[in-house]
N, CA, C and O atoms as a MOPAC input file, in Angstrom:
PM7 MOZYME 1SCF
protein

 N     14.92500 1    24.71100 1   116.05000 1
 C     15.24200 1    26.11900 1   115.91000 1
 C     15.97400 1    26.56900 1   117.17800 1
 O     15.49800 1    26.35100 1   118.29200 1
 N     17.10900 1    27.18400 1   116.99700 1
 C     17.91700 1    27.64100 1   118.11400 1
 C     17.63700 1    29.12300 1   118.38800 1
 O     18.09900 1    29.99200 1   117.65000 1
 N     16.88100 1    29.40300 1   119.44800 1
 C     16.55200 1    30.77100 1   119.83300 1
 C     17.45100 1    31.16400 1   120.99500 1
 O     17.58100 1    30.42300 1   121.97000 1
 N     18.07200 1    32.34100 1   120.88500 1
 C     18.92400 1    32.86100 1   121.94400 1
 C     18.16800 1    33.98800 1   122.65100 1
 O     17.62700 1    34.88700 1   122.00700 1
 N     18.13900 1    33.92600 1   123.97800 1
 C     17.47100 1    34.95700 1   124.76900 1
 C     18.53800 1    35.82300 1   125.42800 1
 O     19.51100 1    35.31600 1   125.98700 1
 N     18.33900 1    37.14100 1   125.35200 1
 C     19.33100 1    38.08200 1   125.87100 1
 C     18.68100 1    39.09300 1   126.81200 1
 O     17.51300 1    39.45400 1   126.67000 1
 N     19.47800 1    39.53000 1   127.76900 1
 C     19.10800 1    40.59600 1   128.70500 1
 C     19.92800 1    41.82100 1   128.30200 1
 O     20.98100 1    42.09400 1   128.87700 1
 N     19.42800 1    42.55500 1   127.30200 1
 C     20.12100 1    43.75100 1   126.81200 1
 C     19.11300 1    44.87000 1   126.60100 1
 O     17.91100 1    44.62800 1   126.49700 1
 N     19.61400 1    46.09200 1   126.53900 1
 C     18.73000 1    47.22800 1   126.30600 1
 C     19.19500 1    48.10200 1   125.14500 1
 O     18.60200 1    49.14700 1   124.87700 1
 N     20.23900 1    47.68500 1   124.46500 1
 C     20.75600 1    48.44500 1   123.32400 1
 C     20.38600 1    47.73900 1   122.02600 1
 O     20.83300 1    46.62600 1   121.75300 1
 N     19.56800 1    48.40700 1   121.24400 1
 C     19.12500 1    47.90300 1   119.95600 1
 C     19.33000 1    48.99700 1   118.91900 1
 O     19.40700 1    50.17700 1   119.26000 1
 N     19.41700 1    48.60700 1   117.66500 1
 C     19.46300 1    49.61400 1   116.60900 1
 C     18.03600 1    50.04300 1   116.27300 1
 O     17.07600 1    49.31200 1   116.51600 1
 N     17.92500 1    51.22400 1   115.72000 1
 C     16.60800 1    51.71800 1   115.30500 1
 C     15.99700 1    50.77400 1   114.26700 1
 O     14.79400 1    50.51600 1   114.30100 1
 N     16.80600 1    50.26500 1   113.35700 1
 C     16.26200 1    49.39000 1   112.30800 1
 C     15.78400 1    48.05100 1   112.87300 1
 O     14.79100 1    47.50700 1   112.39100 1
 N     16.47000 1    47.51000 1   113.88500 1
 C     16.00700 1    46.26300 1   114.51100 1
 C     14.63000 1    46.45700 1   115.13200 1
 O     13.72800 1    45.64400 1   114.93300 1
 N     14.47800 1    47.53600 1   115.88100 1
 C     13.19800 1    47.79600 1   116.55700 1
 C     12.11200 1    48.16300 1   115.55900 1
 O     10.97500 1    47.70700 1   115.68600 1
 N     12.44500 1    48.97500 1   114.57300 1
 C     11.46200 1    49.35600 1   113.56000 1
 C     10.91700 1    48.11600 1   112.86400 1
 O      9.70400 1    47.97400 1   112.71200 1
 N     11.80000 1    47.21700 1   112.43900 1
 C     11.35900 1    46.00600 1   111.75600 1
 C     10.44200 1    45.16500 1   112.64300 1
 O      9.36200 1    44.75400 1   112.21800 1
 N     10.88100 1    44.91200 1   113.88300 1
 C     10.09200 1    44.05100 1   114.77200 1
 C      8.72100 1    44.65500 1   115.06200 1
 O      7.70600 1    43.96700 1   114.94800 1
 N      8.68100 1    45.91600 1   115.43000 1
 C      7.40500 1    46.55600 1   115.79000 1
 C      6.46200 1    46.65500 1   114.58900 1
 O      5.25900 1    46.43400 1   114.72800 1
 N      6.99500 1    46.98400 1   113.42200 1
 C      6.13200 1    47.06400 1   112.24500 1
 C      5.69700 1    45.67900 1   111.76700 1
 O      4.65400 1    45.54600 1   111.12700 1
 N      6.49200 1    44.63800 1   112.07300 1
 C      6.10100 1    43.28300 1   111.67100 1
 C      4.79800 1    42.85700 1   112.33800 1
 O      4.05500 1    42.04200 1   111.79000 1
 N      4.51700 1    43.40700 1   113.52700 1
 C      3.26400 1    43.09600 1   114.21900 1
 C      2.25400 1    44.24100 1   114.09400 1
 O      1.23500 1    44.27100 1   114.78400 1
 N      2.56200 1    45.17400 1   113.20200 1
 C      1.68900 1    46.29700 1   112.87700 1
 C      1.41900 1    47.20500 1   114.06700 1
 O      0.30400 1    47.69700 1   114.23900 1
 N      2.45600 1    47.43000 1   114.90100 1
 C      2.32800 1    48.36700 1   116.00800 1
 C      2.82000 1    49.72800 1   115.55300 1
 O      3.92200 1    49.85100 1   115.02000 1
 N      2.00800 1    50.74200 1   115.76300 1
 C      2.33400 1    52.08400 1   115.30000 1
 C      3.61200 1    52.63700 1   115.93000 1
 O      4.22400 1    53.54500 1   115.36700 1
 N      4.02400 1    52.11600 1   117.07500 1
 C      5.27400 1    52.56200 1   117.69900 1
 C      6.45800 1    52.35400 1   116.75800 1
 O      7.45800 1    53.06500 1   116.86000 1
 N      6.35700 1    51.39600 1   115.85200 1
 C      7.42400 1    51.12900 1   114.90400 1
 C      7.72900 1    52.28500 1   113.97900 1
 O      8.79000 1    52.32600 1   113.35600 1
 N      6.80100 1    53.22900 1   113.88500 1
 C      7.02400 1    54.41600 1   113.06600 1
 C      7.90500 1    55.43600 1   113.78300 1
 O      8.21600 1    56.49000 1   113.23000 1
 N      8.30300 1    55.12400 1   115.00400 1
 C      9.14100 1    56.01600 1   115.81400 1
 C     10.35900 1    55.24600 1   116.33600 1
 O     10.55900 1    55.14900 1   117.54700 1
 N     11.17200 1    54.69900 1   115.42600 1
 C     12.26800 1    53.83300 1   115.85900 1
 C     13.28400 1    54.52000 1   116.77500 1
 O     13.81400 1    53.88500 1   117.68700 1
 N     13.55700 1    55.78600 1   116.55200 1
 C     14.50900 1    56.48400 1   117.42600 1
 C     13.95800 1    56.61100 1   118.84600 1
 O     14.70200 1    56.49600 1   119.82000 1
 N     12.65700 1    56.84800 1   118.95500 1
 C     12.03100 1    56.90200 1   120.28000 1
 C     12.07300 1    55.52100 1   120.94100 1
 O     12.27800 1    55.42300 1   122.15000 1
 N     11.88200 1    54.46000 1   120.16000 1
 C     11.95200 1    53.10400 1   120.70600 1
 C     13.35600 1    52.79600 1   121.23400 1
 O     13.49300 1    52.17200 1   122.28600 1
 N     14.39400 1    53.22500 1   120.52100 1
 C     15.77000 1    53.01800 1   120.98800 1
 C     15.94800 1    53.66300 1   122.35900 1
 O     16.48600 1    53.04600 1   123.27800 1
 N     15.49100 1    54.91000 1   122.48900 1
 C     15.58400 1    55.61700 1   123.77000 1
 C     14.74900 1    54.92000 1   124.83000 1
 O     15.19300 1    54.77000 1   125.96900 1
 N     13.54700 1    54.49300 1   124.47100 1
 C     12.66100 1    53.81800 1   125.42300 1
 C     13.30500 1    52.54100 1   125.95300 1
 O     13.25800 1    52.28400 1   127.15600 1
 N     13.89700 1    51.74900 1   125.08800 1
 C     14.51500 1    50.48900 1   125.53500 1
 C     15.69000 1    50.75700 1   126.47100 1
 O     15.89300 1    50.02200 1   127.43700 1
 N     16.45900 1    51.79700 1   126.19400 1
 C     17.60500 1    52.13100 1   127.05000 1
 C     17.16700 1    52.59600 1   128.43100 1
 O     17.90400 1    52.43600 1   129.40400 1
 N     15.97200 1    53.17000 1   128.52300 1
 C     15.52700 1    53.78300 1   129.77100 1
 C     14.44900 1    53.01100 1   130.51400 1
 O     14.00300 1    53.45100 1   131.57300 1
 N     14.02800 1    51.89000 1   129.99400 1
 C     13.00500 1    51.10300 1   130.67000 1
 C     13.65000 1    50.22300 1   131.74200 1
 O     14.87300 1    50.08100 1   131.77200 1
 N     12.85200 1    49.64300 1   132.60400 1
 C     13.38100 1    48.85300 1   133.71400 1
 C     14.12100 1    47.60800 1   133.28300 1
 O     15.28700 1    47.42800 1   133.63600 1
 N     13.46400 1    46.74700 1   132.52700 1
 C     14.05100 1    45.47400 1   132.09400 1
 C     13.60400 1    45.16600 1   130.67600 1
 O     12.45800 1    45.41300 1   130.30200 1
 N     14.52500 1    44.62400 1   129.89600 1
 C     14.20800 1    44.20800 1   128.53600 1
 C     14.87100 1    42.85400 1   128.29600 1
 O     16.06400 1    42.68100 1   128.54300 1
 N     14.08600 1    41.91000 1   127.81700 1
 C     14.60700 1    40.60600 1   127.42100 1
 C     14.20200 1    40.40100 1   125.96900 1
 O     13.08600 1    40.73700 1   125.57400 1
 N     15.10800 1    39.85200 1   125.18600 1
 C     14.84900 1    39.72800 1   123.75900 1
 C     15.15200 1    38.32700 1   123.27200 1
 O     15.90800 1    37.58300 1   123.89600 1
 N     14.54800 1    37.97800 1   122.14400 1
 C     14.74600 1    36.68100 1   121.50500 1
 C     15.39000 1    36.92200 1   120.14400 1
 O     14.99500 1    37.82400 1   119.40500 1
 N     16.38500 1    36.10300 1   119.82800 1
 C     17.16600 1    36.25200 1   118.60100 1
 C     17.26400 1    34.91000 1   117.88200 1
 O     17.41500 1    33.86100 1   118.50900 1
 N     17.17600 1    34.96600 1   116.56000 1
 C     17.38900 1    33.77000 1   115.73900 1
 C     18.38700 1    34.12300 1   114.64300 1
 O     18.13200 1    34.99700 1   113.81400 1
 N     19.50500 1    33.44600 1   114.64800 1
 C     20.56600 1    33.71100 1   113.66500 1
 C     20.94100 1    35.18900 1   113.61000 1
 O     21.12500 1    35.74500 1   112.52700 1
 N     21.05400 1    35.82400 1   114.77100 1
 C     21.46400 1    37.22300 1   114.84400 1
 C     20.37200 1    38.23700 1   114.54900 1
 O     20.64600 1    39.43600 1   114.49200 1
 N     19.14200 1    37.78100 1   114.36100 1
 C     18.01800 1    38.67000 1   114.04000 1
 C     17.09300 1    38.78100 1   115.24400 1
 O     16.71500 1    37.77200 1   115.84000 1
 N     16.73000 1    40.01600 1   115.60200 1
 C     15.77600 1    40.25900 1   116.68300 1
 C     14.40200 1    39.79100 1   116.24100 1
 O     13.85000 1    40.29600 1   115.26400 1
 N     13.84400 1    38.81100 1   116.97700 1
 C     12.53800 1    38.25700 1   116.58600 1
 C     11.48200 1    38.38900 1   117.67700 1
 O     10.31000 1    38.09600 1   117.44400 1
 N     11.89300 1    38.83000 1   118.87600 1
 C     10.93500 1    38.97900 1   119.96200 1
 C     11.49800 1    39.84300 1   121.06700 1
 O     12.71400 1    39.98000 1   121.20900 1
 N     10.60100 1    40.42700 1   121.85400 1
 C     11.02700 1    41.34900 1   122.90100 1
 C      9.93500 1    41.48200 1   123.95400 1
 O      8.74500 1    41.49700 1   123.63800 1
 N     10.35500 1    41.57800 1   125.20300 1
 C      9.45400 1    41.91800 1   126.30100 1
 C     10.14800 1    42.99600 1   127.12200 1
 O     11.34700 1    42.90400 1   127.38500 1
 N      9.40300 1    44.00900 1   127.52300 1
 C      9.99800 1    45.06200 1   128.35100 1
 C      9.04700 1    45.42700 1   129.47400 1
 O      7.83300 1    45.25400 1   129.36800 1
 N      9.62800 1    45.93900 1   130.55800 1
 C      8.80800 1    46.31500 1   131.70800 1
 C      9.40900 1    47.50100 1   132.42800 1
 O     10.59400 1    47.80700 1   132.29600 1
 N      8.56800 1    48.15100 1   133.18500 1
 C      8.96200 1    49.23600 1   134.07700 1
 C      8.61600 1    48.77800 1   135.47900 1
 O      7.65100 1    48.03700 1   135.66700 1
 N      9.39600 1    49.21100 1   136.47300 1
 C      9.09700 1    48.77000 1   137.82800 1
 C      9.46100 1    49.84600 1   138.83600 1
 O     10.13900 1    50.82200 1   138.51400 1
 N      8.99200 1    49.64500 1   140.07300 1
 C      9.28200 1    50.59400 1   141.15100 1
 C     10.43300 1    50.12800 1   142.03400 1
 O     10.71100 1    50.74000 1   143.06600 1
 N     11.09800 1    49.05800 1   141.64100 1
 C     12.25800 1    48.58000 1   142.35600 1
 C     11.97600 1    47.63800 1   143.50700 1
 O     12.90800 1    47.16400 1   144.15700 1
 N     10.69900 1    47.35600 1   143.77700 1
 C     10.41300 1    46.55300 1   144.94400 1
 C      9.09800 1    45.78700 1   144.89000 1
 O      9.06700 1    44.59100 1   145.17900 1
 N      8.02300 1    46.45700 1   144.52600 1
 C      6.70300 1    45.83800 1   144.65700 1
 C      5.96600 1    45.60600 1   143.33800 1
 O      5.33900 1    44.56200 1   143.15900 1
 N      6.03300 1    46.56300 1   142.42000 1
 C      5.19500 1    46.53100 1   141.22700 1
 C      6.02500 1    46.58600 1   139.95500 1
 O      6.95800 1    47.38100 1   139.84100 1
 N      5.67500 1    45.73400 1   139.00500 1
 C      6.28500 1    45.75400 1   137.68200 1
 C      5.16200 1    45.80800 1   136.65100 1
 O      4.14700 1    45.12500 1   136.78600 1
 N      5.35500 1    46.62200 1   135.62900 1
 C      4.37000 1    46.78100 1   134.57400 1
 C      4.99000 1    46.33100 1   133.25600 1
 O      5.91300 1    46.97100 1   132.75300 1
 N      4.48900 1    45.24000 1   132.70000 1
 C      4.95800 1    44.75900 1   131.40600 1
 C      4.35500 1    45.65800 1   130.34100 1
 O      3.13600 1    45.74900 1   130.19700 1
 N      5.21800 1    46.31000 1   129.60900 1
 C      4.74400 1    47.27100 1   128.62500 1
 C      4.67900 1    46.67500 1   127.22200 1
 O      3.65200 1    46.79000 1   126.55200 1
 N      5.74400 1    46.04800 1   126.77500 1
 C      5.77600 1    45.46300 1   125.43600 1
 C      6.01300 1    43.95700 1   125.50900 1
 O      6.83300 1    43.48300 1   126.29500 1
 N      5.29700 1    43.23000 1   124.69400 1
 C      5.61800 1    41.84900 1   124.38600 1
 C      5.24300 1    41.66600 1   122.92100 1
 O      4.07700 1    41.78800 1   122.54600 1
 N      6.23600 1    41.37400 1   122.10800 1
 C      5.95600 1    41.16100 1   120.70300 1
 C      6.90500 1    40.12000 1   120.12600 1
 O      8.07200 1    40.03800 1   120.50900 1
 N      6.38500 1    39.33600 1   119.20400 1
 C      7.14400 1    38.30600 1   118.50900 1
 C      6.80800 1    38.43700 1   117.03300 1
 O      5.64100 1    38.52200 1   116.65300 1
 N      7.84100 1    38.45200 1   116.21100 1
 C      7.64300 1    38.54300 1   114.76100 1
 C      6.66600 1    37.43900 1   114.32200 1
 O      6.80300 1    36.29500 1   114.75400 1
 N      5.69200 1    37.76500 1   113.47700 1
 C      4.65600 1    36.79300 1   113.09900 1
 C      5.18300 1    35.45100 1   112.60900 1
 O      4.58600 1    34.42100 1   112.92200 1
 N      6.26400 1    35.42200 1   111.86300 1
 C      6.80000 1    34.14300 1   111.36300 1
 C      7.25700 1    33.22600 1   112.49600 1
 O      7.42200 1    32.02300 1   112.29200 1
 N      7.46200 1    33.78600 1   113.68500 1
 C      7.94600 1    33.01100 1   114.82700 1
 C      6.87200 1    32.81000 1   115.90000 1
 O      7.13800 1    32.18600 1   116.92800 1
 N      5.67900 1    33.32500 1   115.67600 1
 C      4.60800 1    33.17100 1   116.65200 1
 C      4.11800 1    31.72200 1   116.68600 1
 O      4.19500 1    31.00600 1   115.68800 1
 N      3.61600 1    31.30600 1   117.84100 1
 C      3.10400 1    29.95600 1   117.99300 1
 C      4.18300 1    28.91500 1   118.25400 1
 O      3.90900 1    27.71600 1   118.20800 1
 N      5.40100 1    29.35700 1   118.52500 1
 C      6.52200 1    28.45600 1   118.75400 1
 C      7.02900 1    28.51100 1   120.20300 1
 O      8.08500 1    27.96200 1   120.51700 1
 N      6.26300 1    29.18100 1   121.08500 1
 C      6.62800 1    29.24700 1   122.49600 1
 C      7.57900 1    30.37200 1   122.86600 1
 O      7.99400 1    30.47000 1   124.02000 1
 N      7.93000 1    31.21700 1   121.91800 1
 C      8.88800 1    32.29600 1   122.17500 1
 C      8.28400 1    33.35400 1   123.08600 1
 O      8.93400 1    33.78900 1   124.03600 1
 N      7.06400 1    33.77000 1   122.81600 1
 C      6.39300 1    34.75100 1   123.66900 1
 C      6.23000 1    34.22300 1   125.08900 1
 O      6.47300 1    34.93900 1   126.06100 1
 N      5.82200 1    32.97700 1   125.19700 1
 C      5.64900 1    32.36200 1   126.52100 1
 C      6.98600 1    32.30200 1   127.26500 1
 O      7.02900 1    32.55300 1   128.46900 1
 N      8.06800 1    31.97400 1   126.56900 1
 C      9.39000 1    31.94000 1   127.20300 1
 C      9.80400 1    33.32800 1   127.66400 1
 O     10.37100 1    33.46900 1   128.74700 1
 N      9.53500 1    34.35400 1   126.86700 1
 C      9.85500 1    35.72200 1   127.27300 1
 C      9.06900 1    36.11100 1   128.53300 1
 O      9.61500 1    36.74900 1   129.43300 1
 N      7.79800 1    35.72800 1   128.59300 1
 C      6.99100 1    35.99800 1   129.78900 1
 C      7.58200 1    35.26500 1   130.99200 1
 O      7.68200 1    35.84000 1   132.07500 1
 N      7.97100 1    34.01700 1   130.81500 1
 C      8.54800 1    33.25200 1   131.92700 1
 C      9.84600 1    33.88800 1   132.42100 1
 O     10.09000 1    33.93500 1   133.62700 1
 N     10.67100 1    34.37100 1   131.51100 1
 C     11.91700 1    35.05300 1   131.90500 1
 C     11.57700 1    36.29400 1   132.72800 1
 O     12.21400 1    36.55500 1   133.74900 1
 N     10.58400 1    37.05400 1   132.29200 1
 C     10.18900 1    38.27100 1   133.01100 1
 C      9.59800 1    37.91100 1   134.37200 1
 O      9.91000 1    38.56600 1   135.36600 1
 N      8.75300 1    36.88800 1   134.43600 1
 C      8.17100 1    36.47900 1   135.71900 1
 C      9.26600 1    36.04500 1   136.69900 1
 O      9.20000 1    36.37400 1   137.88300 1
 N     10.25000 1    35.32600 1   136.22400 1
 C     11.36300 1    34.90800 1   137.08500 1
 C     12.14700 1    36.12700 1   137.57000 1
 O     12.53800 1    36.20000 1   138.73500 1
 N     12.37200 1    37.07600 1   136.67100 1
 C     13.09700 1    38.29800 1   137.02400 1
 C     12.39100 1    39.05800 1   138.15500 1
 O     13.04100 1    39.63500 1   139.02700 1
 N     11.06000 1    39.04900 1   138.12700 1
 C     10.27000 1    39.78600 1   139.11600 1
 C      9.63300 1    38.86400 1   140.16500 1
 O      8.62300 1    39.23100 1   140.76400 1
 N     10.18900 1    37.70800 1   140.38900 1
 C      9.60800 1    36.72600 1   141.31400 1
 C      9.41800 1    37.27300 1   142.72600 1
 O      8.48800 1    36.85100 1   143.41400 1
 N     10.24800 1    38.18000 1   143.17400 1
 C     10.12200 1    38.70800 1   144.53700 1
 C      9.14200 1    39.87900 1   144.63100 1
 O      8.83400 1    40.33700 1   145.73100 1
 N      8.65800 1    40.35900 1   143.51000 1
 C      7.72100 1    41.49300 1   143.50500 1
 C      6.32400 1    41.00000 1   143.89400 1
 O      6.02700 1    39.81200 1   143.77100 1
 N      5.48700 1    41.89500 1   144.35400 1
 C      4.14600 1    41.53900 1   144.79300 1
 C      3.11100 1    41.58500 1   143.67000 1
 O      2.04900 1    40.97100 1   143.77500 1
 N      3.42500 1    42.31900 1   142.58600 1
 C      2.44300 1    42.46700 1   141.51200 1
 C      3.16400 1    42.66900 1   140.18000 1
 O      4.08000 1    43.48400 1   140.06900 1
 N      2.72900 1    41.90800 1   139.17000 1
 C      3.15400 1    42.12400 1   137.79000 1
 C      1.88700 1    42.45300 1   137.00700 1
 O      0.92100 1    41.68900 1   137.01400 1
 N      1.90800 1    43.58500 1   136.34300 1
 C      0.71000 1    44.12300 1   135.69700 1
 C      0.94300 1    44.22500 1   134.19600 1
 O      2.06400 1    44.47400 1   133.75400 1
 N     -0.10600 1    44.03500 1   133.41600 1
 C     -0.05700 1    44.33200 1   131.98700 1
 C     -1.44800 1    44.65900 1   131.49200 1
 O     -2.44600 1    44.33600 1   132.13600 1
 N     -1.50100 1    45.30000 1   130.35000 1
 C     -2.76600 1    45.56000 1   129.67300 1
 C     -2.73900 1    44.74600 1   128.39100 1
 O     -1.83700 1    44.91200 1   127.57000 1
 N     -3.71600 1    43.86800 1   128.21000 1
 C     -3.76500 1    43.00200 1   127.02800 1
 C     -4.90500 1    43.42900 1   126.11500 1
 O     -5.98500 1    43.80100 1   126.57300 1
 N     -4.64400 1    43.36700 1   124.82500 1
 C     -5.73800 1    43.52000 1   123.87100 1
 C     -6.67200 1    42.32700 1   124.06400 1
 O     -6.22400 1    41.23300 1   124.40700 1
 N     -7.93700 1    42.53400 1   123.85000 1
 C     -8.95000 1    41.50100 1   124.11000 1
 C     -8.60200 1    40.16300 1   123.46700 1
 O     -8.75200 1    39.11700 1   124.10000 1
 N     -8.14000 1    40.18200 1   122.22200 1
 C     -7.84300 1    38.93100 1   121.51700 1
 C     -6.64000 1    38.19400 1   122.10700 1
 O     -6.41400 1    37.03200 1   121.76700 1
 N     -5.86900 1    38.83600 1   122.97700 1
 C     -4.66400 1    38.22400 1   123.54900 1
 C     -4.85300 1    37.75100 1   124.99200 1
 O     -3.92000 1    37.21200 1   125.58500 1
 N     -6.03100 1    37.94300 1   125.55900 1
 C     -6.21700 1    37.57500 1   126.96400 1
 C     -6.03700 1    36.08600 1   127.20500 1
 O     -5.55100 1    35.69700 1   128.26700 1
 N     -6.41500 1    35.24100 1   126.25000 1
 C     -6.23100 1    33.79700 1   126.40400 1
 C     -4.76200 1    33.43300 1   126.55500 1
 O     -4.41400 1    32.59100 1   127.38300 1
 N     -3.89900 1    34.06000 1   125.76400 1
 C     -2.46100 1    33.80900 1   125.86700 1
 C     -1.96100 1    34.19200 1   127.25100 1
 O     -1.25600 1    33.41300 1   127.89200 1
 N     -2.31800 1    35.38100 1   127.71500 1
 C     -1.82200 1    35.84000 1   129.01800 1
 C     -2.39300 1    35.00800 1   130.17000 1
 O     -1.70800 1    34.78700 1   131.16900 1
 N     -3.62100 1    34.55100 1   130.04200 1
 C     -4.17700 1    33.65800 1   131.06100 1
 C     -3.37500 1    32.36700 1   131.11500 1
 O     -3.14200 1    31.82900 1   132.19700 1
 N     -2.94900 1    31.86200 1   129.95700 1
 C     -2.14400 1    30.63900 1   129.93100 1
 C     -0.76300 1    30.84800 1   130.55400 1
 O     -0.08200 1    29.88500 1   130.90500 1
 N     -0.35700 1    32.11300 1   130.68800 1
 C      0.92300 1    32.45400 1   131.32400 1
 C      0.74900 1    32.76000 1   132.81200 1
 O      1.71600 1    33.11000 1   133.48800 1
 N     -0.47200 1    32.63100 1   133.32300 1
 C     -0.70000 1    32.81800 1   134.75200 1
 C     -1.33600 1    34.14000 1   135.14800 1
 O     -1.57400 1    34.36800 1   136.33400 1
 N     -1.61800 1    35.01400 1   134.19800 1
 C     -2.25000 1    36.29800 1   134.51700 1
 C     -3.75600 1    36.12200 1   134.62700 1
 O     -4.33300 1    35.22900 1   134.00600 1
 N     -4.38500 1    36.97600 1   135.41900 1
 C     -5.83300 1    36.95500 1   135.56900 1
 C     -6.41200 1    38.32100 1   135.26500 1
 O     -5.70200 1    39.32700 1   135.28000 1
 N     -7.68900 1    38.35100 1   134.99100 1
 C     -8.39400 1    39.60100 1   134.73000 1
 C     -8.84000 1    40.18700 1   136.06100 1
 O     -9.46500 1    39.49600 1   136.86600 1
 N     -8.52800 1    41.43800 1   136.29400 1
 C     -8.90500 1    42.09100 1   137.54800 1
 C    -10.39600 1    42.36300 1   137.59900 1
 O    -10.99400 1    42.77000 1   136.60200 1
 N    -10.99100 1    42.14200 1   138.74600 1
 C    -12.41300 1    42.43200 1   138.94100 1
 C    -12.58800 1    43.93700 1   139.15300 1
 O    -11.80400 1    44.56600 1   139.86400 1
 N    -13.60000 1    44.49500 1   138.54400 1
 C    -13.93700 1    45.90900 1   138.71200 1
 C    -12.77000 1    46.84000 1   138.40000 1
 O    -12.60500 1    47.86500 1   139.06200 1
 N    -11.95400 1    46.49500 1   137.39100 1
 C    -10.82400 1    47.32100 1   136.99000 1
 C    -10.91700 1    47.58100 1   135.49400 1
 O    -11.28800 1    46.69600 1   134.72400 1
 N    -10.58000 1    48.79000 1   135.09200 1
 C    -10.58400 1    49.17000 1   133.68900 1
 C     -9.26100 1    49.84800 1   133.36600 1
 O     -8.90900 1    50.83800 1   134.00800 1
 N     -8.50800 1    49.33200 1   132.37200 1
 C     -7.27600 1    50.02600 1   131.98800 1
 C     -7.62000 1    51.35800 1   131.34100 1
 O     -8.58100 1    51.46100 1   130.58000 1
 N     -6.82500 1    52.37600 1   131.65100 1
 C     -7.06900 1    53.70300 1   131.09700 1
 C     -5.73400 1    54.29300 1   130.66100 1
 O     -4.69400 1    54.00200 1   131.25300 1
 N     -5.76900 1    55.12200 1   129.62400 1
 C     -4.54200 1    55.72600 1   129.11700 1
 C     -4.87300 1    56.92000 1   128.24700 1
 O     -6.01000 1    57.10800 1   127.81500 1
 N     -3.84600 1    57.72200 1   128.00100 1
 C     -3.88000 1    58.81600 1   127.02500 1
 C     -2.81400 1    58.44400 1   126.01100 1
 O     -1.68500 1    58.14200 1   126.39600 1
 N     -3.14100 1    58.45600 1   124.73100 1
 C     -2.16700 1    58.03200 1   123.72400 1
 C     -2.31800 1    58.78900 1   122.41700 1
 O     -3.39500 1    59.28000 1   122.07800 1
 N     -1.22000 1    58.86800 1   121.69900 1
 C     -1.21500 1    59.38500 1   120.33300 1
 C     -1.05600 1    58.25400 1   119.34300 1
 O     -1.11000 1    58.47700 1   118.13400 1
 N     -0.86000 1    57.03500 1   119.83900 1
 C     -0.65500 1    55.87300 1   118.96800 1
 C     -1.99000 1    55.30600 1   118.53800 1
 O     -2.99100 1    55.48500 1   119.23100 1
 N     -2.02000 1    54.63300 1   117.42100 1
 C     -3.28300 1    54.09000 1   116.92400 1
 C     -3.35300 1    52.57900 1   117.06100 1
 O     -4.38400 1    51.99400 1   116.73100 1
 N     -2.29200 1    51.91600 1   117.53800 1
 C     -2.35700 1    50.48700 1   117.84600 1
 C     -1.66900 1    50.23800 1   119.16200 1
 O     -1.60400 1    49.09700 1   119.61900 1

């Protein structure tokens, strides 16, 4: 399978809607907001197969020390093929000079992120205010 990885921030609403809803993320119900979010986030790397968006990782950063990985998603039909791990590696390389790369993982995904080199913080609890349900 020939997967192409791109460093772009311009996507169509339908590309993002399809990808986000394929993994049942409620953000997919707001495709126009996702288009704006991708254009305004720090870094976005995407995975494509035959011209179709099949994976994406995005992050926000302070330009020097801290980067926060916000989205990582891979269309279910392509999961388990190393695409998510490759997207993480691209992001880690991009932020190699930074002192901290942060993310919040759903409990069932912590094993994947540990395999990518992330650790669970001691005495830390992620907190947020959200209108999203996933």
